[in-house]
C-alpha positions in Angstrom: 0.0 0.0 0.0 1.4 3.4 -0.9 1.9 6.2 1.6 -1.0 8.2 0.1 -3.5 5.4 0.4 -3.0 4.2 3.9 -6.2 3.9 5.9 -7.0 6.5 8.5 -8.8 4.2 10.8 -10.3 5.4 14.0 -11.1 9.0 14.8 -9.9 12.1 16.6 -6.2 12.5 17.4 -5.2 9.0 16.3 -6.5 9.6 12.8 -4.4 12.8 12.3 -0.9 11.7 11.4 0.4 15.3 11.1 -0.8 16.3 14.5 0.6 13.1 16.0 4.0 13.8 14.4 4.1 17.5 15.5 3.4 16.5 19.1 6.0 13.8 18.9 8.7 16.2 17.7 7.6 18.7 20.3 8.0 16.1 23.1 11.4 15.0 21.8 12.5 18.6 21.5 11.4 19.2 25.1 13.6 16.4 26.3 16.7 18.6 25.9 15.0 21.4 27.8 13.8 19.0 30.6 17.4 17.7 30.9 18.7 21.3 31.2 16.1 22.0 33.9 17.3 18.8 35.7 20.9 20.0 35.7 21.8 20.7 39.3 18.7 19.0 40.7 18.9 15.4 39.4 22.2 13.7 38.6 22.4 12.5 35.0 23.0 8.9 36.0 20.0 8.9 38.4 17.7 10.7 35.9 18.5 8.1 33.2 18.0 5.2 35.6 14.8 6.4 37.1 13.4 7.2 33.6 13.9 3.7 32.3 12.9 1.9 35.5 9.5 3.6 35.5 9.1 3.5 31.7 9.8 -0.3 31.8 7.2 -0.8 34.5 4.6 1.0 32.4 5.6 -0.8 29.2 5.3 -4.1 31.1 1.6 -3.5 31.5 1.3 -2.8 27.8 3.4 -5.8 26.8 2.0 -8.3 29.2 -0.7 -9.7 26.7 2.1 -10.4 24.2 4.9 -11.7 26.4 3.9 -15.4 26.4 4.0 -15.6 22.6 7.1 -13.4 22.3 9.1 -15.1 25.1 10.9 -17.7 22.9 12.3 -14.9 20.7 13.1 -12.6 23.6 15.0 -15.5 25.3 16.9 -16.4 22.1 17.8 -12.8 21.3 18.4 -11.5 24.9 22.0 -10.5 24.3 21.1 -8.4 21.2 18.2 -6.8 23.0 20.4 -6.0 26.1 23.1 -4.5 23.9 20.6 -2.4 21.9 18.8 -1.2 25.0 22.0 -0.3 26.8 23.4 1.6 23.8 20.2 3.5 22.7 18.6 4.1 26.1 21.3 4.0 28.8 24.5 5.3 27.1 22.7 7.8 24.9 20.7 9.3 27.8 23.7 9.3 30.2 25.6 11.3 27.7 22.6 13.6 26.7 21.7 14.5 30.3 25.4 14.7 31.2 26.1 17.1 28.4 23.3 19.4 29.5 25.3 20.1 32.7 27.9 21.8 30.7 26.4 23.2 27.5 23.2 24.8 26.3 19.9 23.0 25.4 20.1 24.7 22.0 23.6 23.3 21.3 22.4 19.8 22.4 19.3 20.0 20.1 21.3 21.1 17.1 24.0 18.4 17.7 21.3 15.8 18.2 19.7 16.6 14.9 22.8 15.5 13.1 22.0 11.9 14.0 20.3 11.0 10.7 23.4 11.9 8.7 25.6 9.9 11.1 23.3 7.0 10.5 23.6 7.3 6.8 27.3 7.4 7.1 27.4 4.4 9.4 25.2 2.3 7.1 27.4 3.1 4.2 30.6 2.2 6.1 29.2 -1.0 7.7 26.8 -2.3 5.1 28.0 -0.6 2.0 24.5 0.7 1.5 24.5 2.8 -1.7 24.8 6.6 -1.1 24.5 9.2 -3.8 26.8 12.1 -4.2 24.1 14.5 -3.0 23.5 12.4 0.1 27.2 12.4 0.9 27.2 16.2 0.4 24.3 16.4 2.8 26.2 14.3 5.3 29.2 16.5 5.0 27.2 19.8 5.4 25.2 18.4 8.4 28.3 17.1 10.2 30.0 20.5 9.5 27.0 22.2 11.0 27.2 20.1 14.1 30.9 20.9 14.5 30.2 24.6 14.0 27.7 24.4 16.9 30.0 22.2 19.1 33.0 24.5 18.7 30.8 27.7 19.1 31.7 28.8 15.6 35.5 28.3 16.0 36.5 25.2 14.0 40.1 25.8 15.0 39.1 24.6 18.5 39.1 21.1 17.1 42.8 21.4 16.4 43.5 23.0 19.7 41.3 20.4 21.5 39.3 23.2 23.2 35.8 21.9 22.6 33.4 22.6 25.5 33.2 19.4 27.6 29.4 19.3 27.3 29.5 19.4 23.5 32.2 16.7 23.5 30.0 14.5 25.7 27.1 15.1 23.3 29.2 13.7 20.4 29.3 10.4 22.4 25.5 10.6 22.6 25.2 11.1 18.8 27.4 8.1 18.0 25.6 5.9 20.6 22.2 6.7 19.1 23.5 6.2 15.6 24.8 2.7 16.6 21.4 2.0 18.2 19.5 3.0 15.1 21.7 1.0 12.7 21.3 -2.1 14.9 17.5 -1.9 14.7 17.7 -3.5 11.2 18.4 -6.7 13.0 15.5 -6.5 15.4 13.4 -9.6 15.8 9.8 -9.7 14.4 7.3 -9.2 17.2 4.7 -6.5 18.3 6.2 -3.3 19.3 5.0 -3.6 22.9 7.3 -6.5 24.0 10.1 -5.2 21.9 10.0 -1.8 23.6 9.6 -3.3 27.0 12.7 -5.5 26.4 14.7 -2.5 25.4 13.5 -0.3 28.3 14.1 -3.1 30.8 17.6 -3.6 29.4 18.2 0.2 29.6 17.0 0.1 33.2 19.2 -2.8 34.2 22.3 -1.3 32.5 21.7 2.0 34.3 21.6 0.5 37.8 25.3 0.8 38.4 25.1 4.5 37.7 22.2 4.9 40.1 24.2 3.0 42.7 27.2 5.2 42.2 25.2 8.3 42.7 23.6 6.9 45.9 26.9 5.8 47.3 28.5 9.2 46.5 25.7 11.1 48.1 24.5 12.6 44.8 20.7 12.6 45.5 17.9 14.3 43.6 17.1 17.7 45.1 13.9 18.1 47.1 12.3 20.7 44.9 9.6 21.1 42.2 12.1 20.4 39.4 12.7 16.7 40.3 9.1 15.3 40.1 8.2 17.6 37.2 11.2 16.6 35.0 10.7 12.9 35.9 7.0 12.9 35.0 7.8 14.7 31.7 10.6 12.4 30.5 8.6 9.3 31.4 5.3 10.3 30.0 6.1 12.4 26.9 9.5 11.5 25.3 9.5 7.9 26.5 5.9 6.7 26.2 3.5 9.0 24.2 6.1 9.9 21.6 6.7 6.2 20.8 3.0 5.5 20.5 2.3 8.6 18.5 5.2 8.0 16.1 4.3 4.4 15.5 0.7 5.4 14.8 1.8 8.1 12.4 4.0 5.7 10.5 1.0 3.3 10.2 -1.1 6.2 8.7 1.3 7.8 6.2 4.4 5.6 6.1 8.0 5.9 7.4 9.4 8.0 4.7 6.9 10.9 5.1 6.9 10.6 8.9 10.7 10.7 9.0 10.7 14.2 7.5 9.1 15.6 10.7 12.3 14.8 12.7 13.7 18.0 11.3 11.3 19.8 13.6 13.1 18.5 16.8 15.9 21.2 16.9 13.4 23.9 15.9 11.1 23.1 18.8 14.0 22.5 21.2 15.5 25.9 20.3 12.2 27.7 20.7 11.6 26.1 24.0 15.1 26.8 25.3 14.7 30.5 24.4 11.2 30.7 25.9 11.6 28.6 29.0 15.3 28.8 29.8 16.1 32.3 28.6 18.9 31.0 26.4 20.1 33.3 23.6 20.1 32.1 20.0 23.5 33.1 18.9 24.8 33.5 15.3 26.9 30.4 15.4 23.9 28.4 16.5 21.8 29.9 13.7 24.5 28.9 11.2 24.9 25.4 12.6 21.1 24.8 12.6 20.8 26.1 9.0 23.6 23.7 7.9 22.1 20.7 9.7 18.6 21.2 8.3 20.1 22.0 4.9 22.2 18.9 4.9 19.2 16.7 5.9 17.1 18.4 3.1 19.9 17.6 0.5 20.0 13.9 1.6 16.2 13.6 1.6 15.9 15.2 -1.8 18.4 12.7 -3.2 16.6 9.8 -1.5 13.3 10.9 -3.0 14.7 11.3 -6.5 16.1 7.8 -6.2 12.8 6.4 -5.0 10.9 8.2 -7.8 13.3 6.7 -10.5 12.7 3.2 -9.0 8.9 3.6 -9.0 8.7 5.2 -12.4 11.5 3.9 -14.5 12.1 5.7 -17.8 14.3 3.1 -19.5 
């Protein structure tokens, strides 16, 4: 079935793919702002651990009807699931929330938006997946935009090794999530509920040493309004609702069209950081954001041209 002829079953919010996607990107963009609010109140290791412990508990309720049927596959692929959950959920979030203790939410959002291009590069290097010249140009422009942001507009800082520590940590997050995304091509066939539960549970288990380290070191969440507010937000919105909304949107209009909306994440995150955190949108960030979105647009244009040629061959 083509993207344009997918059924719009149901009614209300869950029949409107575009509203679902806009809300998803808003929630994902808000994750960076929530992490910045958490800086100084919730240690990054604790925030990551508590996020996935509670998310795994909620996903267990959703996955329970499917677990008996999915158990043989879960048991056979446990090492893969643990590695993927640890990389995409634990390491990525450790680095993301850790970076926000040292750099701005705007920087993190722009750097995070370079992930699709890193994924394209990784699939080319690992699987030799064909990449057009325009896609490679888009990858180069996007990565350059991320580096402009990470070095605060001074690319010479790379040579001098003077990158802000928060931006350097965010580079680890970008690589971790790219590795997670590439590894999903090997995911077992099963309903999304047990799959997501397995990943969240793996992320929760892998994060326990970090939580223990914080507790032993006396780094405890502060007793203020920030702690429960941030925890509720990251559990309900980026972790749960965004996953459900995005999966439903893909069902309605297809992955290719839905994927375009990911470009909204840095836009929403930047707007929220300016409005809620009072951060200033500086010229180097404007340049970096323009390069990132421009590079993604170049790669997407090339991919769509290639798809059009395959669907409507002229030879």
